[in-house]
Residue, then its C-alpha position, 0 to 999 in steps of 0.5 A: m130155809n129163811t123161813l125156818i129160821a125166821i119162824i124160830g126166832l119168832g118163837v124165841l121173841c115170845l118168850l122173850f116177851e114173857i120174861l120182859n112182861l110185854r104179855k099183851a104184846i105176844v098176839p099181835i106182835s106173832i101175827i104181825g111176825l107170822l105175816a112177815v114170814l108169809g111174805l118172805t115165803v111167798s118171796e120164794y116161789n119163783s125162786p129156783e130150787a135151793y138145796y141147803n146141803n141137802m137137809i133142807v129143799v125150797s121148792k115150789f111144793s115147799t113154798v106153797f105148803s108152808s104159806l098155808f101153813i103160815v095162814l093158818t098158824i096165824f088164824l090159830v094165834a089170833l084166836g089164842h087171844n080170846f081163848y087164853e084171856n084167863h090164862q094171861n101167865k101162860i100165854s107166852d107158853y101156848i102161842a111160842i109153842k104153836i110157832f115152834l109146831l110151825s117149825g116143825a110143819v115148815a121142815m116136814v114139807s121142806f126135807g131133803n132127807l130123812a133125818m130132817f123129815f123124822l126131827g120136823i115130825e117129832v118138833l110137830s108131834i111133841s108140841l101137839y102132845v103137850l098142847a093136848a094136854s095143857d088144861r091140866l085141871n081137866l081129866k079129859s084133857n089129861e087123857a087125850g094128851m096121854k092117849y096122842f103121847l102113846m098112839g104118836s109115839f107107835a108111830s113115830g117108832i114105825l116111822l123111825f124102824g121104815i127110815c131104817l129099812v130104807y137106809g139098810a136098802m140104800g145106804t144113805f137119808d139123801i132123797v136125791e141119792i135115794s130117788e136115783s138108786s130106787l129106779s134101779a131094777e136090783l132094788p133090795i126088798w127092805f125098800p119098798i118095806g121100808m116105804i110102806l113103813l113110813t106110809v102106815g106111820m103117816l096114816f096114823k098122823v092123818a088119822a085114816v081107817p084103820f089107823h084112827f081110833w085115837a082120833p075122837d076121843v083126843y079130839e074131844g078131851s083137849p082144849a078147842l082150840t088145840t082141837a082146831l089146830m089138829s082138825t086143820l094144821a096138823k092133819v094137812v101137814a101129815i097128808a102133805t108129807l105123806f104126798k111128798l114122800i111118796s112122790e120124791l122117792n119114786l115110790i111108785p115107779s120103783l114098786e112097778n119095778q118089784d110087781l107090787l105097784g097093783t097091790f099099793l094101788n089097791i091097798t090105797v083105795i080100800i084105805s080111802i073108802a074105809s076112811m070115808t064110810v067109817g068117818n061118815i057113819m060114826a059121825l051121824r051118831q055124835t051129839n058132841v060138835k068136837r067128836m063129830l068134827a073128828f070123824s068128819g075129819i077122818s072121812h076128808a082123809g079118805f078124800m085127800l088118799m085119793t091123790l096118792l093114786s096119781v101123785s106125778t099129776s095131783a100136787g094142784s088138786l091135793l093143795y086146793y083141797t086141803s086149803a078148802y078144807s082147813l078153811a073151811g074147819i078154821a072157820a067152823f071152830s072159830v064159832i065153836l070157840y065163841v059159843c062153848k066158852n066157859r062150858d063144860n061140853e060141846d054137845i049140839a045143845n050148846f048151839h040151840g037157837l044160835g041163828k037168832t041170837n047171833p046171825l052172822l056167827a050161825a051164817i059163818l058155821t053153817a057156811s063152813l059145815l057146806s063146804m065141808a059137804g061139798i055144796p056150791i059155791f064153796a071151794g069144797f065142793f070145787a075141790k071135790l070136782v077136780l079130785f073126782s075128776q082126777t080120779i075118774a080120768d086115772g080109772y077109779i070110777a067106783l071109788v068116786i061113786i062111793a065119794v059121791i055117796n059119802s059126801i050124800i051121807s055127810v050131809g046129814y050130821y053136818f045139817k043135823l047141827i044146821l038145824a039146831m042152830y036155826t029151828k031150835e029155841p036159844n038155851e040163852e043170851r051170849k055176851g059180847k062180841p070178840f073182835l078177834i074170832y068174828a074176824v078170824a071166821v069172816v076172813s076164813i070163810a070169805l077165803n074159801i068162797i073166793l077159792g070157790l069162785f076162783p079155783s085156779l088162783v090155788l090150783d095153778l100153783l103147783g101146775 
């Protein structure tokens, strides 16, 4: 709760700095404020679970994921310094929206009541709609904002309908009461139907097949920094919230009582396989890097969904996978922001010869792509290893075999970009070395490698 109040206070402070004409201080003050909020959040890790009128629940799960969200937001705010340097009169709006978006993300993993869950998801979604369409003079950005708004509205409607059915079955929005009631044998059929609708709504937010069709166009059309936010923070928030919904509301035991568990698990396996396969095959055909990473994100959503097959034991592996994926994503987008600044598109041609003109950023982008592909020594490899081991232990060997094949397929399109950087002749020399972009790229990939070398740093947090 303290985290939530501090984040909202920081967002208001950003807007006040605009009124006081202190625009140059907005990014450094926001980063310092977010570091302070991170310290506050981490300090709550060993505290006993705290219930604030059962609206917000501070637990180990919420504390650890909130810390990850804050770290990602620090990186995104830092990248905003260079990205918005031509829009100084609007920088307070953009940074404040990102911080308010973070408050929605924290509410989504800390909810103790379905009303707070829905409030959190709307704060997050509305912020993303605005950011997607924030490049007002760009037709693609306007199209991305409208598509995302329409698809997000449908998803919100499905979520709200699911919440209504759960309330109709249980007579309460309170998670603890619903959890206790859901274990009874005589459960109204509305409860599993409501939970399935909640799951479908969240799969829209995660961009899992077949609810993925908005993602490529929205990722391509949105400003590059907004795409980075959607690809990392928004996706991680959505999958963590879906995991919490299924585990906290005892969906698995309640479906077992209704003899529906087998069906749910089979559908989860099918969606996981479809997301991995469709995402990877479509990514092979892309020449736009943002669009390629959109399909890559869809395939990673398929991997993350594997944790839903054993919610009682897989919280640690979900945290590890989301940390590895999002840190690699931030590193990759840092390089994309540098290379494609003042360009009309983000095509692979822009990256030709980057290995010769800027070896450091080329190495960082290579490392982040290798992490996403699951190559050792990077955290992406160990995240997949932990996930596959757990899935095999749960008896889903065929799913793991398909996941390994998909990991091999993904190497194809990641290496297409790597080869363009090292085997093609440079288009032109890129001027300037923006400190914050370099700092974010180096720190995020360094954290990724550290997590790869010391997996227990993250895995044991939710053990």
